[in-house]
PAZAPA-4460 file (N, C-alpha, C; in steps of 0.05 Angstrom, whole numbers, plus 32768, in hexadecimal, padded with zeros to 4 digits):
% residues 113
    n_x    n_y    n_z   ca_x   ca_y   ca_z    c_x    c_y    c_z   seq   type   mol
   7E04   8015   7F6E   7E15   8014   7F5F   7E1C   802B   7F4B     1      X     A
   7E35   8034   7F44   7E3A   804C   7F34   7E4A   8043   7F1D     2      X     A
   7E52   8054   7F08   7E5F   8051   7EF3   7E6C   8069   7EF0     3      X     A
   7E82   806D   7EE7   7E95   8081   7EDE   7EA4   807B   7EC2     4      X     A
   7EA5   808E   7EB2   7EB9   808E   7E9F   7ED5   8093   7EA8     5      X     A
   7EE9   808A   7E98   7F07   808F   7E9C   7F0B   80AF   7EA5     6      X     A
   7F01   80BE   7E8C   7F09   80DB   7E92   7F00   80E7   7EAD     7      X     A
   7EE4   80DE   7EB2   7ED8   80EA   7ECE   7EEA   80E2   7EE3     8      X     A
   7EF0   80CB   7EE7   7F00   80BE   7EFB   7F1A   80D0   7EFA     9      X     A
   7F26   80D4   7EE2   7F40   80E5   7EE1   7F3B   80FE   7EEB    10      X     A
   7F22   8108   7EE5   7F22   8125   7EEF   7F16   8129   7F08    11      X     A
   7F05   8118   7F14   7EFA   8117   7F2F   7EFB   80FD   7F37    12      X     A
   7F10   80F4   7F41   7F13   80D6   7F53   7F05   80D7   7F6F    13      X     A
   7F03   80F1   7F78   7EF5   80EF   7F93   7ED6   80E5   7F92    14      X     A
   7EC8   80EF   7F7D   7EAD   80E6   7F7B   7EAB   80C7   7F7F    15      X     A
   7EBA   80BB   7F67   7EBA   809C   7F6A   7EC3   8093   7F81    16      X     A
   7ED5   80A0   7F8D   7EDB   8092   7FA9   7EC6   8094   7FBF    17      X     A
   7EB8   80AC   7FC2   7EA3   80AB   7FCF   7E8E   8094   7FCA    18      X     A
   7E87   8099   7FB0   7E71   807F   7FA5   7E80   8065   7FAD    19      X     A
   7E99   805B   7FAD   7EA0   8046   7FB3   7E9E   803D   7FCF    20      X     A
   7E9C   8054   7FE1   7E97   804C   7FF9   7E7E   803E   7FFD    21      X     A
   7E6A   8041   7FEF   7E4E   803B   7FEE   7E49   8026   7FE6    22      X     A
   7E51   801E   7FC9   7E50   8005   7FB5   7E66   8007   7F9E    23      X     A
   7E6A   7FF2   7F97   7E80   7FF1   7F80   7E79   8008   7F69    24      X     A
   7E92   8012   7F60   7E8E   8023   7F49   7E97   801C   7F31    25      X     A
   7E8B   8016   7F19   7E95   800A   7F03   7EA7   8023   7EF2    26      X     A
   7EB9   801B   7EEA   7EC8   802C   7ED6   7ECB   802C   7EBD    27      X     A
   7EC1   803B   7EAD   7EB9   8031   7E91   7ECC   803B   7E7D    28      X     A
   7ED5   8032   7E6B   7EE9   803B   7E55   7ED7   803B   7E3E    29      X     A
   7ECF   804D   7E35   7EBB   8051   7E1D   7E9E   803E   7E28    30      X     A
   7E9B   802D   7E1A   7E7F   801D   7E22   7E88   7FFF   7E32    31      X     A
   7EA1   7FFE   7E3E   7EAA   7FE3   7E47   7EB1   7FEB   7E65    32      X     A
   7EAA   7FD8   7E74   7EB3   7FD9   7E8F   7ED4   7FD4   7E90    33      X     A
   7EE2   7FE2   7E9D   7EFC   7FDF   7EA1   7F0A   7FD7   7EBC    34      X     A
   7EFB   7FE2   7ED0   7F01   7FDE   7EE8   7EEF   7FE0   7EFD    35      X     A
   7EED   7FD7   7F15   7EDD   7FDC   7F2A   7EEA   7FE5   7F43    36      X     A
   7EDD   7FFC   7F50   7EEA   8007   7F65   7ED9   8000   7F7A    37      X     A
   7EE2   7FF2   7F8F   7ECF   7FEA   7FA5   7EDC   7FF9   7FC4    38      X     A
   7ECE   8006   7FD0   7ED9   8010   7FEF   7EE2   7FFB   7FFC    39      X     A
   7EF8   7FFE   800B   7F03   7FE8   801F   7EF2   7FE6   8036    40      X     A
   7EE6   7FF7   803D   7ECE   7FF4   8055   7EB8   7FE2   804B    41      X     A
   7EAB   7FEE   8032   7E91   7FE0   802C   7E9B   7FC0   8025    42      X     A
   7EB0   7FBB   8017   7EB4   7F9F   8015   7EB7   7F8C   802A    43      X     A
   7EBB   7F95   8040   7EC0   7F86   805C   7EDD   7F77   805B    44      X     A
   7EDD   7F69   8070   7EF3   7F59   8072   7F0F   7F69   8078    45      X     A
   7F0E   7F85   807B   7F2A   7F91   8080   7F2E   7F8F   809D    46      X     A
   7F1C   7F85   80AF   7F1F   7F83   80CA   7F29   7F61   80D3    47      X     A
   7F25   7F53   80BB   7F30   7F38   80C2   7F4B   7F37   80CB    48      X     A
   7F54   7F21   80DD   7F6D   7F20   80E0   7F81   7F21   80C7    49      X     A
   7F93   7F2C   80CB   7FAE   7F35   80B7   7FAD   7F40   80A1    50      X     A
   7F92   7F44   8097   7F8B   7F53   807C   7F97   7F6C   807E    51      X     A
   7F98   7F80   808F   7FA4   7F96   8089   7FBF   7F93   808B    52      X     A
   7FCF   7F80   809C   7FE8   7F7B   809D   7FF3   7F6C   8084    53      X     A
   7FE0   7F5A   8072   7FEC   7F54   8058   7FE9   7F69   8046    54      X     A
   7FD7   7F77   8046   7FD1   7F8A   8033   7FE8   7FA2   8032    55      X     A
   7FED   7FA9   8052   8007   7FBE   804A   801E   7FB2   8049    56      X     A
   8025   7F9A   804D   803B   7F8C   8042   803D   7F8D   801F    57      X     A
   8024   7F83   8015   8026   7F84   7FF7   802F   7FA1   7FEB    58      X     A
   8021   7FB7   7FF8   8023   7FD0   7FEE   803E   7FD8   7FF6    59      X     A
   804D   7FCE   800D   806A   7FDA   8013   807A   7FC9   7FFA    60      X     A
   8073   7FB2   7FF7   8086   7FA2   7FE4   8087   7FAC   7FC9    61      X     A
   806E   7FBA   7FC0   806B   7FC6   7FA3   8072   7FDE   7FA3    62      X     A
   8077   7FEF   7FBC   8083   800B   7FBB   806E   801A   7FC2    63      X     A
   8058   8014   7FC6   803F   8024   7FC9   803D   8035   7FE3    64      X     A
   804B   8027   7FF9   8049   8035   8018   8066   8031   8020    65      X     A
   806D   8045   802E   8084   8048   803C   8082   8033   8052    66      X     A
   809E   802B   805E   809A   8018   8079   8089   8024   808C    67      X     A
   8089   803F   8094   807B   8046   80A7   8060   8048   80A3    68      X     A
   8050   804E   808D   803A   804D   8083   802D   8033   8081    69      X     A
   803C   8022   8078   8036   8005   8079   8034   7FFB   8093    70      X     A
   803E   8003   80A5   803C   8001   80C5   8024   800A   80CD    71      X     A
   801B   8022   80CB   8002   802E   80CF   7FEE   8022   80C6    72      X     A
   7FF2   801F   80AC   7FD9   800B   809C   7FD3   7FF4   80AC    73      X     A
   7FE3   7FE3   80AF   7FE3   7FC7   80BA   7FDD   7FCA   80D9    74      X     A
   7FDB   7FE4   80E8   7FD4   7FE3   80FF   7FEA   7FD3   8116    75      X     A
   8003   7FD8   8113   8016   7FCD   8121   802D   7FE0   8124    76      X     A
   8041   7FD6   8131   8059   7FE9   8138   806C   7FE2   811F    77      X     A
   807E   7FF7   811E   8091   7FF5   8109   80A1   7FD9   8109    78      X     A
   80A8   7FD5   8121   80BD   7FBD   8127   80A9   7FA2   811C    79      X     A
   8091   7FA5   8128   8082   7F8E   811F   807D   7F8C   8100    80      X     A
   8076   7F9F   80F6   8072   7FA0   80D7   808D   7F98   80C9    81      X     A
   80A6   7F9D   80D5   80B8   7F93   80C5   80C2   7F7B   80CB    82      X     A
   80B6   7F6F   80E4   80BB   7F4F   80E9   80AD   7F43   80D5    83      X     A
   8093   7F4F   80D4   8080   7F3A   80C0   8088   7F3D   80A6    84      X     A
   8093   7F56   809A   80A2   7F58   807F   80B9   7F40   8079    85      X     A
   80CB   7F41   808D   80E1   7F2B   8091   80D8   7F15   8090    86      X     A
   80C5   7F0F   80A0   80B9   7EF4   809A   80AE   7EE7   8089    87      X     A
   80A9   7EFA   8074   8096   7EF1   805A   80AB   7EF8   8046    88      X     A
   80C6   7EFA   8047   80DE   7EFF   8035   80D8   7F19   8029    89      X     A
   80CE   7F30   802F   80CF   7F48   802A   80E4   7F60   8031    90      X     A
   80F3   7F63   8022   810A   7F71   802E   8102   7F91   8035    91      X     A
   810C   7F92   804E   8107   7FAE   805B   8113   7FC4   804D    92      X     A
   812A   7FBD   804E   8144   7FD0   8044   8146   7FC6   8029    93      X     A
   8146   7FD5   8014   814A   7FD1   7FF6   8169   7FDF   7FF2    94      X     A
   8181   7FD6   7FF4   819B   7FDF   7FE8   81AE   7FCD   7FDF    95      X     A
   81BF   7FD6   7FCC   81D5   7FC4   7FC3   81E6   7FBD   7FDB    96      X     A
   81F9   7FAE   7FD2   820D   7FA7   7FE4   821F   7FB6   7FE9    97      X     A
   8229   7FCC   7FD3   8236   7FE9   7FCF   822B   7FFC   7FE6    98      X     A
   820E   7FFD   7FE2   8200   8013   7FF2   8200   800D   8011    99      X     A
   81FE   7FF5   8012   8202   7FE4   8033   821A   7FEC   803E   100      X     A
   822C   7FE7   802C   824B   7FEA   8039   8251   800A   803E   101      X     A
   8247   801E   8028   824A   8038   802C   823A   8044   8042   102      X     A
   8224   8036   8048   820D   803E   8061   8226   8032   8079   103      X     A
   822E   801A   807C   823D   8014   8093   8256   8026   8095   104      X     A
   8266   802D   8087   8276   8040   8084   8273   805B   8093   105      X     A
   825E   8064   8085   824E   807D   8092   8247   807D   80AF   106      X     A
   823E   806B   80B2   8236   8063   80D3   8251   8060   80E2   107      X     A
   8263   8050   80DB   827D   804B   80E8   828B   806D   80ED   108      X     A
   828D   807A   80D9   8298   8097   80D6   8289   80A8   80EC   109      X     A
   8270   80A9   80EE   825F   80B4   80FF   8266   80B0   8118   110      X     A
   8267   808F   8121   826B   8089   813C   8286   808F   8149   111      X     A
   829A   8093   812F   82B7   8099   8137   82B4   80B5   8142   112      X     A
   82A5   80C9   813C   82A0   80E6   8145   829C   80EA   8161   113      X     A
***
């Protein structure tokens, strides 16, 4: 187990990530623990059914991943990932009614050419 302070983590995050692949790394703020970094592979469970899919969906929903990167992380096709998101009430496309109407108008104009 390792410990790093916040400034060390800020200046050299690679070292903490390398350590986290082996065992948990405590992030210290002055003399108090503030967070724990755990390597995904060392934590286990990433290969359990649907774990990657659920993680990818949560990261996509929060804006941390694009749709394509989410599908890659989940290990499924783009269509499968989009269906999964839709089944869980996560919008695949986020736009206002006005933006959608403009996109449809643009598509219609393009199809007319």
